[in-house]
ROTORSE-185716 format. One record per residue (C-alpha): x, y, z; residue in three letters. Coordinates in nm, 4 decimals, padded with zeros to 6 digits, m for minus. Layout:
        px        py        pz   aa
         X         Y         Z  ala
...
***
This chain:
        px        py        pz   aa
  m01.8964  m20.4678  m17.9229  unk
  m01.7820  m20.4660  m17.5620  unk
  m01.9450  m20.2327  m17.3129  unk
  m01.6470  m20.0781  m17.1370  unk
  m01.8598  m19.8095  m16.9729  unk
  m02.0303  m19.9372  m16.6562  unk
  m02.2532  m19.6274  m16.6495  unk
  m02.3687  m19.6742  m17.0071  unk
  m02.7407  m19.7486  m16.9707  unk
  m02.7777  m19.4831  m16.7023  unk
  m02.5898  m19.2378  m16.9231  unk
  m02.8323  m19.2992  m17.2091  unk
  m03.1240  m19.2311  m16.9750  unk
  m02.9595  m18.9006  m16.8810  unk
  m02.8897  m18.8207  m17.2469  unk
  m03.2545  m18.8807  m17.3477  unk
  m03.3820  m18.6598  m17.0671  unk
  m03.1327  m18.3866  m17.1586  unk
  m03.2462  m18.3883  m17.5219  unk
  m03.6100  m18.3711  m17.4138  unk
  m03.5480  m18.0805  m17.1775  unk
  m03.2903  m17.9166  m17.4083  unk
  m03.1174  m17.7903  m17.0968  unk
  m02.8666  m17.9593  m16.8654  unk
  m02.9995  m17.7916  m16.5507  unk
  m03.3611  m17.8865  m16.6223  unk
  m03.2599  m18.2455  m16.6962  unk
  m03.0616  m18.2609  m16.3716  unk
  m03.3569  m18.1279  m16.1739  unk
  m03.5951  m18.3781  m16.3349  unk
  m03.3625  m18.6711  m16.2659  unk
  m03.2644  m18.5565  m15.9157  unk
  m02.8918  m18.5366  m15.9914  unk
  m02.6347  m18.2590  m16.0220  unk
  m02.5624  m18.0671  m16.3420  unk
  m02.2087  m18.2030  m16.3207  unk
  m02.3451  m18.5587  m16.3269  unk
  m02.5449  m18.4827  m16.6425  unk
  m02.2486  m18.3187  m16.8138  unk
  m02.0139  m18.6068  m16.7286  unk
  m02.2671  m18.8645  m16.8532  unk
  m02.2954  m18.6939  m17.1907  unk
  m01.9174  m18.6549  m17.2145  unk
  m01.8707  m19.0271  m17.1431  unk
  m02.1165  m19.1175  m17.4198  unk
  m01.9466  m18.8819  m17.6647  unk
  m01.6111  m19.0337  m17.5781  unk
  m01.7479  m19.3839  m17.6165  unk
  m01.9077  m19.3241  m17.9597  unk
  m01.6243  m19.0883  m18.0599  unk
  m01.8521  m18.8099  m18.1831  unk
  m02.0192  m18.4979  m18.0464  unk
  m02.3870  m18.5419  m17.9606  unk
  m02.4677  m18.1996  m17.8150  unk
  m02.2915  m17.8682  m17.8759  unk
  m02.3263  m17.6914  m17.5441  unk
  m02.1887  m17.3980  m17.3559  unk
  m02.3220  m17.1472  m17.1034  unk
  m02.5630  m16.9899  m17.3566  unk
  m02.6150  m17.2393  m17.6382  unk
  m02.7627  m17.5867  m17.6686  unk
  m02.7557  m17.7494  m18.0114  unk
  m02.8220  m18.1139  m18.0956  unk
  m02.5895  m18.2473  m18.3641  unk
  m02.7037  m18.4740  m18.6459  unk
  m02.5460  m18.7658  m18.4598  unk
  m02.7312  m18.6538  m18.1474  unk
  m03.0663  m18.6674  m18.3277  unk
  m02.9924  m19.0204  m18.4502  unk
  m02.8755  m19.1260  m18.1052  unk
  m03.1885  m18.9848  m17.9416  unk
  m03.4317  m19.1726  m18.1673  unk
  m03.2536  m19.5028  m18.0955  unk
  m03.1772  m19.4390  m17.7292  unk
  m03.5393  m19.3405  m17.6616  unk
  m03.6544  m19.6906  m17.7571  unk
  m03.3698  m19.8450  m17.5585  unk
  m03.4439  m19.6542  m17.2388  unk
  m03.8203  m19.7083  m17.2702  unk
  m03.7659  m20.0838  m17.3008  unk
  m03.5464  m20.0687  m16.9918  unk
  m03.8074  m19.8682  m16.7998  unk
  m04.0761  m20.1109  m16.9199  unk
  m03.8726  m20.4020  m16.7813  unk
  m03.8324  m20.2311  m16.4451  unk
  m04.2009  m20.1389  m16.4332  unk
  m04.3125  m20.4964  m16.5029  unk
  m04.0712  m20.6390  m16.2465  unk
  m04.1813  m20.3910  m15.9803  unk
  m04.5504  m20.4049  m16.0749  unk
  m04.6235  m20.7606  m16.1981  unk
  m04.9967  m20.7245  m16.1191  unk
  m05.0145  m20.4211  m16.3552  unk
  m05.1840  m20.2168  m16.0845  unk
  m05.2747  m19.8516  m16.1481  unk
  m04.9945  m19.6580  m15.9839  unk
  m04.7425  m19.3852  m16.0631  unk
  m04.7587  m19.0341  m16.2047  unk
  m04.9169  m18.8800  m16.5135  unk
  m04.9424  m18.5251  m16.6469  unk
  m05.2602  m18.3955  m16.8080  unk
  m05.2898  m18.0696  m17.0014  unk
  m05.6034  m17.8992  m17.1249  unk
  m05.7318  m17.5518  m17.2178  unk
  m05.7986  m17.3325  m16.9163  unk
  m06.1777  m17.3536  m16.9341  unk
  m06.1595  m17.7335  m16.9324  unk
  m05.9167  m17.7327  m16.6384  unk
  m06.1290  m17.4892  m16.4368  unk
  m06.4683  m17.6470  m16.4931  unk
  m06.4220  m18.0139  m16.5836  unk
  m06.0761  m18.1649  m16.5524  unk
  m06.0279  m18.0662  m16.1881  unk
  m06.3361  m18.2694  m16.0900  unk
  m06.2391  m18.5627  m16.3114  unk
  m05.8880  m18.5786  m16.1657  unk
  m06.0258  m18.5637  m15.8118  unk
  m06.2514  m18.8582  m15.8918  unk
  m05.9671  m19.0533  m16.0520  unk
  m05.7192  m19.0205  m15.7642  unk
  m05.9949  m19.1060  m15.5159  unk
  m06.0490  m19.4335  m15.7000  unk
  m05.6737  m19.4881  m15.7467  unk
  m05.4950  m19.3777  m15.4277  unk
  m05.1490  m19.4811  m15.5573  unk
  m05.1653  m19.2227  m15.8376  unk
  m05.0375  m18.8651  m15.8560  unk
  m05.1654  m18.6420  m16.1390  unk
  m05.0388  m18.2996  m16.2411  unk
  m05.2914  m18.0803  m16.4243  unk
  m05.1568  m17.8086  m16.6540  unk
  m05.3661  m17.5300  m16.8008  unk
  m05.2216  m17.4729  m17.1467  unk
  m05.3703  m17.3350  m17.4649  unk
  m05.3423  m17.4998  m17.8046  unk
  m05.0725  m17.2713  m17.9470  unk
  m04.8212  m17.3753  m17.6795  unk
  m04.8023  m17.7304  m17.8112  unk
  m04.6222  m17.6139  m18.1245  unk
  m04.3009  m17.5754  m17.9270  unk
  m04.0622  m17.8028  m17.7361  unk
  m04.2598  m18.1160  m17.8116  unk
  m03.9801  m18.3315  m17.6753  unk
  m04.1086  m18.2193  m17.3350  unk
  m04.4518  m18.3491  m17.4290  unk
  m04.4289  m18.6592  m17.2084  unk
  m04.7899  m18.6489  m17.0947  unk
  m05.1404  m18.6536  m17.2428  unk
  m05.3260  m18.3403  m17.3509  unk
  m05.6796  m18.2564  m17.4493  unk
  m05.6488  m18.0294  m17.7497  unk
  m05.8804  m17.8411  m17.9853  unk
  m05.7720  m17.9517  m18.3319  unk
  m05.4801  m18.1604  m18.4539  unk
  m05.1138  m18.0769  m18.4046  unk
  m04.9312  m18.1457  m18.7295  unk
  m04.6403  m18.3483  m18.5939  unk
  m04.5785  m18.7081  m18.7071  unk
  m04.4460  m18.8188  m18.3661  unk
  m04.7765  m18.7415  m18.1938  unk
  m05.0676  m18.9808  m18.1460  unk
  m05.4191  m18.8344  m18.1802  unk
  m05.7311  m19.0012  m18.0438  unk
  m06.0433  m18.8268  m18.1687  unk
  m06.3036  m18.7354  m17.9069  unk
  m06.6542  m18.5981  m17.9393  unk
  m06.6406  m18.2585  m18.1101  unk
  m06.7564  m17.9398  m17.9393  unk
  m07.0861  m17.7879  m18.0508  unk
  m07.0538  m17.4097  m18.0752  unk
  m07.3448  m17.1685  m18.0221  unk
  m07.4125  m16.7946  m17.9810  unk
  m07.5675  m16.6459  m17.6687  unk
  m07.6359  m16.3262  m17.4739  unk
  m07.8091  m16.2214  m17.1521  unk
  m08.1759  m16.1122  m17.1477  unk
  m08.0548  m15.7717  m17.0250  unk
  m07.8286  m15.7296  m17.3282  unk
  m08.1044  m15.8308  m17.5684  unk
  m08.3450  m15.5828  m17.4059  unk
  m08.0998  m15.2923  m17.4269  unk
  m07.9658  m15.3570  m17.7795  unk
  m08.0961  m15.4178  m18.1258  unk
  m08.2161  m15.7732  m18.1877  unk
  m07.9590  m15.9839  m18.3743  unk
  m08.1387  m16.1886  m18.6409  unk
  m07.8423  m16.2589  m18.8706  unk
  m07.4719  m16.3060  m18.7948  unk
  m07.3796  m16.0258  m19.0372  unk
  m07.5993  m15.7685  m18.8570  unk
  m07.3517  m15.7050  m18.5757  unk
  m07.3058  m15.3284  m18.6161  unk
  m07.3461  m15.1666  m18.2773  unk
  m07.2959  m15.4913  m18.0886  unk
  m07.0020  m15.5662  m17.8565  unk
  m06.8473  m15.9070  m17.9201  unk
  m06.6853  m16.1154  m17.6460  unk
  m06.4270  m16.3353  m17.8161  unk
  m06.2472  m16.6399  m17.6759  unk
  m05.8836  m16.6385  m17.7819  unk
  m05.7346  m16.9830  m17.8618  unk
  m06.0681  m17.1645  m17.8458  unk
  m06.1242  m17.1440  m18.2189  unk
  m05.8016  m17.0437  m18.3948  unk
  m05.9726  m16.9539  m18.7250  unk
  m05.9839  m16.5840  m18.8176  unk
  m06.3317  m16.6219  m18.9653  unk
  m06.6539  m16.7700  m18.8354  unk
  m06.8731  m16.9492  m19.0879  unk
  m07.2457  m16.9506  m19.0122  unk
  m07.4659  m17.1769  m19.2226  unk
  m07.8446  m17.1960  m19.2634  unk
  m07.9799  m17.4357  m19.5229  unk
  m07.7850  m17.3397  m19.8384  unk
  m07.6803  m16.9973  m19.7102  unk
  m07.3346  m16.9333  m19.5649  unk
  m07.2268  m16.6106  m19.3948  unk
  m06.8601  m16.5573  m19.3122  unk
  m06.7918  m16.3215  m19.0242  unk
  m06.4433  m16.1824  m18.9677  unk
  m06.3517  m16.1886  m18.5994  unk
  m06.1644  m15.8556  m18.6257  unk
  m06.4737  m15.6652  m18.5191  unk
  m06.4884  m15.3460  m18.3130  unk
  m06.5985  m15.3069  m18.0436  unk
  m06.4710  m15.6413  m17.9103  unk
  m06.3259  m15.7759  m17.5874  unk
  m06.0842  m16.0652  m17.6396  unk
  m05.9524  m16.2937  m17.3670  unk
  m05.8118  m16.6429  m17.3186  unk
  m05.9915  m16.6588  m16.9825  unk
  m06.3466  m16.7783  m17.0343  unk
  m06.4612  m16.6829  m16.6836  unk
  m06.3590  m16.3210  m16.7439  unk
  m06.5793  m16.3080  m17.0528  unk
  m06.8563  m16.5076  m16.8880  unk
  m06.8958  m16.2486  m16.6113  unk
  m06.9318  m15.9756  m16.8741  unk
  m07.1795  m16.1918  m17.0649  unk
  m07.3989  m16.2372  m16.7560  unk
  m07.3826  m15.8629  m16.6825  unk
  m07.5087  m15.7809  m17.0321  unk
  m07.1833  m15.6220  m17.1534  unk
  m07.1684  m15.8097  m17.4819  unk
  m07.2513  m16.1303  m17.6669  unk
  m07.0604  m16.4488  m17.7404  unk
  m07.0899  m16.5741  m18.0957  unk
  m06.8766  m16.8876  m18.0626  unk
  m06.8937  m17.0406  m17.7193  unk
  m06.8957  m17.4142  m17.6395  unk
  m07.2513  m17.5291  m17.5770  unk
  m07.1503  m17.7424  m17.2790  unk
  m07.0237  m17.4325  m17.0992  unk
  m07.3474  m17.2338  m17.1136  unk
  m07.6271  m17.4908  m17.1507  unk
  m07.7207  m17.4823  m16.7798  unk
  m07.7507  m17.1029  m16.7878  unk
  m07.9620  m17.1146  m17.1027  unk
  m08.1936  m17.3708  m16.9449  unk
  m08.2494  m17.1589  m16.6318  unk
  m08.2992  m16.8351  m16.8294  unk
  m07.9787  m16.6615  m16.7187  unk
  m07.8674  m16.6608  m17.0824  unk
  m08.0537  m16.6755  m17.4113  unk
  m07.9397  m16.8501  m17.7268  unk
  m07.9297  m16.6074  m18.0200  unk
  m07.9440  m16.6692  m18.3976  unk
  m08.0192  m17.0387  m18.3226  unk
  m08.1066  m17.1105  m18.6873  unk
  m07.7502  m17.0352  m18.7929  unk
  m07.5026  m17.3167  m18.7326  unk
  m07.1290  m17.2863  m18.6642  unk
  m06.8988  m17.5780  m18.7481  unk
  m06.8155  m17.7994  m18.4520  unk
  m06.4622  m17.7810  m18.3114  unk
  m06.2690  m18.1120  m18.3342  unk
  m06.1165  m18.2365  m18.0084  unk
  m05.8359  m18.4888  m17.9568  unk
  m05.6395  m18.6545  m17.6831  unk
  m05.2765  m18.6138  m17.7865  unk
  m04.9592  m18.7790  m17.6641  unk
  m04.6077  m18.8588  m17.7776  unk
  m04.5592  m19.1975  m17.9420  unk
  m04.3583  m19.4413  m17.7351  unk
  m04.2910  m19.8123  m17.7320  unk
  m04.4179  m19.8655  m17.3774  unk
  m04.7240  m19.7253  m17.2009  unk
  m04.7784  m19.7895  m16.8328  unk
  m05.1042  m19.9427  m16.7060  unk
  m05.1758  m19.6032  m16.5474  unk
  m05.1330  m19.4159  m16.8767  unk
  m05.3600  m19.6516  m17.0718  unk
  m05.6264  m19.6503  m16.8021  unk
  m05.6118  m19.2725  m16.7619  unk
  m05.6611  m19.1858  m17.1298  unk
  m05.9605  m19.4219  m17.1447  unk
  m06.1015  m19.2532  m16.8352  unk
  m06.0636  m18.9028  m16.9824  unk
  m06.2120  m19.0135  m17.3147  unk
  m06.5215  m19.1514  m17.1408  unk
  m06.5624  m18.8423  m16.9216  unk
  m06.5350  m18.6007  m17.2131  unk
  m06.7617  m18.7901  m17.4505  unk
  m07.0300  m18.8327  m17.1859  unk
  m07.0213  m18.4639  m17.0881  unk
  m07.0148  m18.2704  m17.4130  unk
***
């Protein structure tokens, strides 16, 4: 087959980015070109293969069956091309370039920001974007998932790679003030009269299972009164002030405060199942030296901390 389109490889790069962004304007912005350039590139490809790849107008964007096939093949093609360029421009395989890292907000606020600062200090030719995103967001638009994420639990998508990290130990705690002013909690099912502070998106299960020897108590999280938030620091301030208790908080978040007496661990004989944690990224045929080094760095930092 003759290649009568001199733009062809560049057009496939544009096509892949457009599929991943599912929007011509977003693809143009990412690539630093005009929307007209993106539209013409896709039209040239459709003319060349004599079939429609994307049904598009001002309000709709739909990938055709041929478009899905083309994307899976073109993705490998463009990655091989980018791998070739990367090796030619970086024959020493030095750590340089850009990477995106996503994690739950509490990890971004208290851990990842310090880790990233350390990493770019050691690798001055690197730029890292940190995104605070909760686990439920990764169920959508995974073709945009071109970075690495730290996630609680697995995402059931075959195109994603999961590297298991050390799981999170979960404990229950309250302030000494709260314990003094309220009835003592000796069992997880004796919560009447207590105010629960609940982390949304940390543990997606509706029930909490507490185990002690052969006994298991299941506690439904739909308890009143409760204060629910996806911002750990908002709940933490209430916890310190004695406004409620946390039944399922990551141990690494509160251990320092328990050790200095600011908080007290409650119902310590009852164990909650650990939360599995993974580094997650989209499968690809080529990974840059930066990407491989960065995920190893994050894995070591996480496993040594929690």
